[in-house]
C-alpha positions in Angstrom: 0.0 0.1 0.0 1.2 3.8 -1.0 2.3 5.4 2.3 -0.7 7.6 3.7 -2.6 6.0 1.5 -5.4 4.9 4.2 -7.9 1.3 4.4 -11.1 1.2 4.6 -13.8 -0.8 5.6 -17.6 -0.1 3.2 -20.2 1.6 5.6 -22.6 0.2 3.9 -24.3 3.6 4.9 -25.8 5.0 1.0 -29.3 3.0 1.8 -29.6 4.4 4.7 -28.8 7.4 4.1 -31.2 7.1 0.5 -33.7 6.2 2.6 -33.1 9.5 4.7 -31.8 6.9 8.0 -28.5 9.1 9.1 -27.6 6.7 11.7 -24.3 5.3 11.6 -23.0 6.9 7.6 -19.9 8.3 7.5 -20.6 10.7 5.2 -17.6 11.4 2.9 -18.7 7.8 1.8 -22.0 8.2 0.8 -21.5 9.1 -2.8 -18.6 7.0 -5.1 -20.3 6.0 -8.8 -19.2 3.9 -10.6 -16.8 4.6 -13.2 -17.3 4.1 -15.7 -15.2 5.7 -19.3 -17.1 8.5 -20.9 -14.0 9.4 -23.6 -13.4 6.8 -26.6 -10.3 3.9 -26.2 -10.1 5.0 -30.0 -9.8 8.5 -29.0 -6.6 10.4 -30.9 -4.5 9.6 -28.3 -5.1 5.8 -28.0 -2.3 3.5 -29.2 -3.1 1.2 -32.5 -4.3 1.7 -35.6 -6.0 -0.3 -38.6 -3.7 -1.0 -40.1 -2.8 -1.6 -44.4 -6.2 1.7 -44.4 -8.4 -2.2 -43.5 -12.2 -1.2 -44.5 -13.9 -3.8 -42.6 -10.8 -3.2 -39.7 -11.7 0.5 -39.8 -16.2 -0.1 -39.4 -15.6 -2.9 -37.0 -13.5 0.1 -34.5 -16.3 2.4 -35.5 -19.1 0.8 -34.9 -17.4 -0.5 -31.3 -16.8 3.1 -30.8 -20.3 3.9 -31.3 -21.7 1.3 -29.4 -19.4 2.0 -26.4 -20.3 5.7 -26.4 -24.3 4.6 -25.8 -23.6 2.0 -23.2 -24.5 -1.1 -25.5 -22.3 -4.5 -24.6 -22.9 -5.5 -27.8 -20.1 -2.8 -28.8 -18.2 -6.3 -27.7 -18.9 -7.5 -30.1 -17.4 -5.2 -32.5 -14.0 -5.2 -30.9 -14.0 -8.3 -30.3 -14.2 -9.0 -34.3 -10.9 -6.4 -34.5 -9.0 -8.2 -32.6 -9.7 -10.9 -35.2 -8.7 -8.7 -37.7 -5.7 -7.5 -36.5 -5.0 -9.4 -32.7 -2.2 -6.4 -32.9 -4.3 -3.7 -32.0 -4.5 -2.3 -29.0 -7.7 -0.1 -29.3 -9.9 -2.6 -29.7 -8.3 -4.9 -26.8 -8.8 -1.4 -24.6 -12.5 -1.0 -25.5 -13.7 -4.8 -24.9 -11.8 -4.8 -21.5 -14.2 -1.4 -20.5 -17.4 -3.2 -22.1 -17.0 -6.2 -19.5 -15.9 -3.7 -16.7 -19.3 -2.3 -17.3 -21.3 -4.9 -17.6 -19.4 -7.1 -14.6 -21.8 -5.1 -11.9 -20.0 -6.9 -8.9 -19.1 -10.9 -10.9 -15.7 -11.3 -10.9 -15.0 -13.2 -13.5 -16.0 -10.4 -15.6 -14.2 -8.4 -14.0 -10.8 -10.8 -14.8 -12.1 -10.8 -18.7 -11.8 -7.0 -17.7 -8.4 -6.9 -16.9 -7.2 -9.5 -19.5 -8.1 -7.7 -22.2 -6.6 -4.6 -20.8 -3.1 -6.7 -19.5 -2.9 -7.4 -23.7 -3.6 -3.9 -24.7 -0.2 -3.0 -22.4 1.7 -6.0 -23.1 1.2 -5.0 -27.1 2.0 -0.8 -26.1 4.0 -1.0 -22.4 3.5 3.0 -22.3 -0.1 3.1 -23.4 -1.9 5.7 -20.9 -5.2 4.6 -21.8 -4.8 1.1 -21.1 -3.1 2.3 -17.2 -6.2 4.7 -17.2 -8.4 1.7 -18.2 -6.9 -0.9 -15.6 -7.3 2.3 -12.8 -11.3 2.7 -13.9 -11.3 -1.5 -13.3 -10.1 -1.7 -10.1 -12.0 1.3 -9.1 -15.0 -0.1 -10.3 -14.5 -3.7 -8.4 -13.8 -1.4 -4.8 -17.4 -0.2 -5.6 -19.2 -3.8 -5.8 -16.5 -6.0 -4.2 -15.3 -3.7 -1.1 -11.5 -5.1 -1.3 -9.6 -2.0 -0.5 -7.0 -3.1 -2.0 -8.6 -2.3 -5.4 -7.9 1.5 -4.8 -4.4 0.4 -4.4 -4.7 -1.3 -7.4 -6.1 2.0 -8.8 -3.9 4.8 -7.0 -1.2 2.9 -8.8 -2.1 2.6 -11.8 -2.6 6.4 -11.9 0.6 7.4 -10.0 2.4 5.6 -13.4 0.1 7.3 -15.7 0.5 10.8 -14.0 3.9 10.5 -13.2 4.7 10.5 -16.9 3.4 14.0 -17.6 0.2 16.1 -16.7 -3.4 13.9 -17.3 -6.3 15.5 -17.1 -8.7 12.2 -17.8 -6.1 9.7 -14.8 -6.2 13.2 -12.4 -10.1 13.0 -12.8 -10.5 9.9 -12.1 -7.6 10.2 -9.0 -10.6 12.7 -7.5 -12.9 9.5 -7.4 -10.2 6.8 -5.6 -9.7 9.9 -2.8 -12.9 9.4 -2.4 -14.2 6.6 -2.3 -11.0 5.7 -0.2 -12.9 8.8 2.1 -10.3 10.8 1.8 -12.8 13.9 0.7 -9.7 16.5 1.5 -7.4 15.6 -1.0 -10.1 15.1 -3.7 -11.0 18.8 -3.5 -7.4 19.6 -4.1 -7.1 17.2 -7.1 -10.2 18.4 -8.3 -8.6 22.3 -7.9 -5.4 21.2 -9.8 -4.6 23.2 -12.4 -4.4 20.4 -15.2 -8.3 20.0 -14.1 -9.4 23.1 -14.5 -8.0 23.2 -18.0 -10.4 23.3 -20.6 -9.7 22.1 -24.4 -13.9 21.9 -25.1 -13.8 18.3 -25.2 -17.7 17.7 -24.4 -16.0 14.4 -23.1 -13.9 15.6 -21.0 -15.7 18.4 -20.2 -18.9 15.2 -18.7 -16.0 13.8 -16.9 -15.1 17.0 -14.9 -18.6 17.6 -14.4 -18.1 14.2 -13.4 -15.5 14.7 -10.6 -17.2 17.4 -9.7 -20.6 16.0 -8.4 -19.0 12.6 -7.0 -17.4 15.8 -4.4 -20.6 17.2 -4.4 -21.9 14.4 -3.6 -19.4 12.9 -1.2 -19.6 16.3 0.7 -23.6 16.7 1.3 -23.8 19.7 -0.5 -27.4 18.1 -2.7 -28.0 21.4 -5.1 -23.9 21.3 -6.5 -24.1 17.5 -6.7 -27.2 18.2 -8.9 -25.6 21.3 -10.6 -22.7 18.9 -11.6 -25.1 15.6 -12.7 -27.2 17.3 -15.0 -24.2 19.3 -16.6 -23.0 15.8 -17.2 -25.0 13.9 -18.4 -25.7 17.4 -21.4 -22.4 16.5 -22.2 -23.0 12.4 -22.4 -26.4 12.4 -23.0 -25.2 8.9 -23.1 -23.2 8.5 -19.8 -24.2 5.7 -17.3 -22.3 7.1 -14.5 -23.8 10.5 -15.1 -27.7 9.2 -15.2 -26.4 7.2 -11.9 -24.7 10.4 -10.3 -28.5 12.2 -11.4 -30.6 10.0 -9.4 -28.1 9.6 -6.0 -28.3 13.7 -6.0 -31.3 14.2 -6.1 -32.4 11.7 -3.9 -29.1 13.4 -1.6 -31.5 16.8 -2.5 -34.9 15.7 -1.1 -35.9 15.1 -4.6 -37.3 11.4 -4.8 -39.7 11.8 -8.1 -36.9 13.5 -10.2 -34.8 10.2 -9.0 -36.7 7.6 -9.7 -37.4 9.6 -13.7 -33.5 9.6 -13.7 -33.1 5.9 -12.5 -36.1 5.4 -15.0 -34.4 6.7 -17.7 -31.4 5.1 -17.2 -33.5 1.6 -17.1 -35.5 2.6 -20.5 -31.5 2.4 -22.1 -30.4 -0.4 -19.2 -32.9 -2.4 -17.7 -30.2 -4.5 -16.2 -28.8 -1.6 -13.6 -28.6 -2.4 -11.0 -26.7 0.3 -9.4 -30.3 2.1 -11.0 -32.9 -0.7 -10.4 -31.4 0.3 -6.4 -31.7 4.1 -6.8 -35.1 3.7 -7.8 -35.9 1.4 -4.7 -34.4 3.8 -2.9 -36.8 6.3 -4.6 -40.2 5.0 -4.6 -39.6 4.0 -0.8 -38.8 7.6 -0.2 -42.2 8.3 -1.6 -44.0 5.8 0.4 -45.1 3.0 -2.5 -44.1 0.4 -0.3 -45.0 -2.2 -2.5 -43.4 -1.1 -5.9 -40.3 -0.5 -3.6 -39.8 -4.3 -2.4 -41.0 -5.5 -6.3 -37.8 -2.6 -7.0 -35.3 -4.0 -4.4 -36.6 -8.3 -4.9 -34.8 -6.7 -9.0 -31.6 -5.0 -8.0 -30.7 -7.9 -5.3 -31.1 -9.9 -8.7 -29.1 -8.1 -10.2 -26.2 -7.6 -8.9 -26.0 -10.8 -7.0 -22.1 -10.8 -6.8 -21.8 -7.6 -5.3 -21.7 -7.9 -1.5 -21.0 -3.9 -1.3 -24.9 -3.6 -3.1 -26.7 -7.1 -1.1 -25.2 -5.0 2.4 -27.0 -1.6 1.1 -30.2 -3.4 0.0 -30.5 -6.1 2.8 -30.4 -2.0 4.8 -33.1 -0.9 2.8 -34.8 -3.9 3.0 -35.4 -4.1 6.7 -36.7 -0.6 6.9 -39.4 -1.7 4.4 -40.0 -4.5 6.3 -43.7 -4.0 8.0 -43.6 -3.2 11.7 -44.0 -6.5 13.7 -48.3 -7.3 15.2 -47.8 -6.1 19.1 
């Protein structure tokens, strides 16, 4: 573990906060959203290009990129087709690995598939910054669903390697979320305010990432209005962003607006019906609205989808207790 880096045991206060129960909650750990990639792995700075101007390979990559940006798991098929055509194509391995991360939602085998692809990308291009950042994202995502603090150390190590090579806005913004996940809101704010993060380059994906980082910090600090504003900005910049959509639902709950939270969760579920965190947020919103029967059904769906996530199962158990009818005297 890096010097000064704290190991933490996840405090499953998220569900309690969403339902308005404040007892026993570490407020710095309330909101650390799952870090889905906003920028495409086939961005100009990504290593590896189709060989010999292969039009079919270019098409496969473009299909994967479009599906990836929309959060479509079918993007993995397009990336796989590109890899068959060119087994040395680094961006295709990165893209397929990050699609697998988005599908994992706690499943250890799927996370390993994601890491295998990213490791392959690094074996082909050891200097690949996108592959390093991709591994950091996978480790952070796995922590969010499975709760092993060792994954935070791994994510921080990957980002340290990237930042040692030079300034990287993407890595620095991801580091903000790592600090929030570790419960260090002071350091998260310091990194967020560092000059490289304030740089504006006009790229809409980067604008979304900046807004996601701001929303994450605002949620952790229980600044509900700021969190809603930042999450809406993130979604405006990247309307297909799963992460921004989850953040918006969570921010509305913190802002005591369960109806808006329900709408945000339903918007995401309309595009991604098996999204476990969205199902959980939907259940929390329904509970806040007093719709206990609907909340129980949504909770059951969330429990089924998130069966591989110890973190969410604990949160769901807490929420289920609050939904249980009082015992008859």
